[in-house]
C-alpha positions in Angstrom: 0.0 0.0 0.0 1.4 3.4 -0.9 2.4 5.6 1.9 0.2 8.8 1.5 2.7 10.8 3.5 5.2 10.4 0.6 4.9 12.6 -2.4 8.0 12.3 -4.6 8.0 15.8 -6.1 7.1 17.6 -2.9 9.5 15.6 -0.7 12.4 15.9 -3.2 12.0 19.7 -3.3 12.0 19.8 0.5 15.1 17.6 0.7 16.9 19.8 -1.8 15.9 23.0 0.1 17.2 21.4 3.4 20.5 20.4 1.8 21.1 23.8 0.2 20.4 25.4 3.6 22.9 23.1 5.3 25.4 23.8 2.5 25.2 27.5 3.1 25.6 27.0 6.8 28.6 24.8 6.1 30.1 27.5 3.9 29.6 30.1 6.6 31.3 27.8 9.1 34.2 27.3 6.7 34.6 31.0 6.3 35.3 31.3 10.0 38.4 29.1 9.4 40.0 31.7 7.1 43.4 32.9 8.3 43.2 36.3 10.1 45.5 37.9 7.6 45.7 37.2 3.9 49.1 36.9 2.3 48.3 38.6 -1.0 46.5 41.8 -2.0 44.0 41.0 -4.8 42.0 43.4 -6.9 38.8 42.4 -8.7 38.2 44.1 -12.0 34.7 44.1 -13.5 33.7 45.2 -17.0 32.0 44.2 -20.2 32.8 41.1 -22.2 31.6 42.9 -25.3 34.3 45.6 -25.5 37.2 44.3 -27.6 40.8 45.1 -28.2 41.2 48.4 -30.1 38.6 50.2 -28.0 39.8 52.9 -25.7 38.3 51.2 -22.6 40.2 48.0 -23.4 43.5 49.9 -23.5 42.6 51.7 -20.3 41.8 48.5 -18.4 45.0 46.8 -19.7 47.1 49.8 -18.6 45.4 50.0 -15.2 46.0 46.3 -14.5 49.6 46.7 -15.6 50.1 49.6 -13.2 48.5 48.0 -10.1 50.3 44.8 -11.1 53.6 46.7 -10.7 52.4 47.5 -7.2 52.3 43.8 -6.4 48.5 43.3 -6.7 47.1 40.1 -8.0 44.3 40.5 -10.5 40.9 38.8 -10.3 38.4 38.8 -13.2 35.6 36.8 -14.6 38.2 35.1 -16.9 36.2 35.8 -20.0 36.7 38.0 -23.1 36.5 41.8 -23.5 37.6 43.9 -20.5 38.2 40.8 -18.4 40.8 39.7 -20.9 42.3 43.2 -21.0 42.8 43.1 -17.2 44.3 39.7 -17.2 46.6 40.7 -20.1 47.7 43.8 -18.2 48.7 41.6 -15.3 50.6 39.3 -17.6 52.4 42.3 -19.1 53.5 43.4 -15.6 54.9 40.0 -15.0 56.7 39.7 -18.3 58.0 43.2 -18.6 58.7 44.1 -14.9 59.3 40.6 -13.5 56.7 41.3 -10.7 55.6 38.1 -9.0 51.8 38.3 -9.2 49.0 36.0 -10.3 46.1 36.6 -12.7 42.9 34.8 -11.7 39.8 34.0 -13.7 36.6 33.0 -12.1 34.6 31.8 -15.1 31.0 31.0 -15.4 29.5 28.4 -17.7 27.8 30.4 -20.5 27.0 29.4 -24.1 28.7 32.6 -25.4 31.8 32.2 -23.2 33.2 28.7 -23.8 36.7 29.1 -22.4 38.8 31.3 -20.2 40.9 34.0 -21.9 44.6 33.1 -22.6 46.0 35.5 -20.1 44.7 33.8 -17.0 47.2 32.0 -14.7 44.7 30.1 -12.7 41.0 29.3 -13.5 38.2 28.4 -11.2 35.0 27.5 -13.1 31.6 28.1 -11.5 28.2 26.8 -12.6 26.2 29.5 -10.7 26.5 33.3 -10.4 25.9 32.9 -6.7 29.1 30.9 -6.0 31.1 33.0 -8.4 30.0 36.3 -6.7 30.9 34.8 -3.3 34.3 33.8 -4.6 34.9 37.3 -5.9 34.1 38.8 -2.5 36.2 36.2 -0.6 39.3 36.6 -2.8 39.5 40.4 -3.3 40.6 43.4 -1.2 39.4 46.1 -3.7 36.9 46.2 -6.5 37.2 48.3 -9.7 34.3 48.6 -12.1 34.8 49.6 -15.7 31.9 50.1 -18.1 29.7 47.0 -18.4 26.1 45.8 -18.6 23.8 43.7 -16.5 26.5 41.2 -15.3 28.8 44.0 -14.3 25.9 45.7 -12.5 25.0 42.5 -10.6 28.5 42.1 -9.3 28.9 45.7 -8.4 25.6 46.1 -6.5 26.2 42.9 -4.6 29.6 44.2 -3.3 28.2 47.7 -2.7 25.5 46.3 -0.4 28.0 44.1 1.5 30.1 47.2 2.1 27.0 49.2 3.0 25.8 46.7 5.7 29.3 45.9 7.0 29.3 42.3 5.9 32.8 42.9 4.5 35.3 45.4 6.0 35.7 48.8 4.3 37.5 48.3 0.9 37.9 50.4 -2.2 35.0 50.3 -4.6 36.0 52.3 -7.7 33.9 53.2 -10.7 35.9 54.1 -13.8 34.0 55.9 -16.6 32.0 59.0 -17.1 28.8 56.9 -17.5 28.8 56.2 -13.8 28.2 59.8 -12.9 24.7 59.3 -14.4 24.2 56.3 -12.1 25.1 58.2 -9.0 23.0 61.2 -10.0 20.0 58.9 -10.5 20.5 57.2 -7.2 20.8 60.6 -5.4 17.7 62.0 -7.2 15.5 58.9 -6.9 16.7 56.8 -4.0 18.2 59.4 -1.6 15.3 61.8 -2.0 12.8 59.0 -1.3 14.9 58.0 1.8 15.5 54.5 0.3 19.2 54.8 0.9 21.2 57.2 3.0 23.4 59.9 1.3 26.6 58.5 2.9 25.9 55.1 1.2 26.8 56.8 -2.1 30.1 57.9 -0.7 31.2 54.2 -0.4 32.0 54.4 -4.1 34.7 56.5 -5.7 34.1 57.8 -9.3 36.9 58.2 -11.7 36.4 59.8 -15.1 37.6 58.4 -18.4 41.3 59.0 -18.9 42.0 59.4 -15.2 43.0 55.9 -14.2 46.0 57.2 -12.3 43.5 58.4 -9.7 42.2 54.8 -9.4 45.8 53.6 -9.1 46.4 56.0 -6.2 43.4 54.6 -4.3 44.6 51.1 -4.8 48.2 52.1 -3.9 46.9 53.5 -0.5 44.9 50.4 0.2 47.8 48.1 -0.7 50.1 50.1 1.6 47.7 49.7 4.5 47.4 46.0 3.7 51.2 45.6 3.7 51.6 47.4 7.0 48.8 45.4 8.6 50.4 42.2 7.2 53.8 43.2 8.6 52.4 43.8 12.1 50.6 40.4 12.0 53.8 38.6 10.9 55.8 40.4 13.7 53.2 39.3 16.3 53.3 35.8 15.0 57.1 35.7 15.2 57.1 37.1 18.8 54.5 34.6 19.8 56.5 31.7 18.3 59.7 33.0 19.9 57.9 33.1 23.3 56.7 29.6 23.0 60.2 28.3 22.0 61.6 30.0 25.1 59.1 28.4 27.3 56.9 31.4 27.6 53.9 29.5 26.4 54.0 26.9 29.0 
């Protein structure tokens, strides 16, 4: 006799929901195991896959990635074509021409129009969902730079903006490069701030840099990298002192 309590489609959905909830909980627990201080400063660069070599924005992204690569910053992109390839290429140039020991990462997503990672990536991590990919961007990076892009770029940007807004990640640079983004901020100030949907200081989280002024963005990254290096040096010194104390019997 069939057990009426069992409905295959309903119960399967419930089981999947429970498993996904447990998975998210496990990910949260794993995040707590992250080392207190990262070893490498990484910058995520977002931008359109549709803008190709020869465009002024492509050249700008490549030059920007090269310059921050020279500062010792690893580069993280979506690993695809367009401005993502430009950023990874810039990092590659910094390594080849300057001998800087940095890595260029690509966090790819399985899409019909993007079949493989661009050839400038050193290390690829493939994701099946945008959710896991976004989480990976946030976890890996210490600064976020947004060049012109469409819906995908906007998705990544607003996710990070909100995490900064509510304090789910510590204060980090969020930089928009491109005159087009003045219109976004103006619209948010006119529509959202005036309706009290966001607070005016929330807009100050982002820094806007005009076209042709990437050196301003480089300066912001350089300051953040300097603070990171100083904090890293203090952490290493404390670890060394602690280890020395234990070796001398101070920890017993």
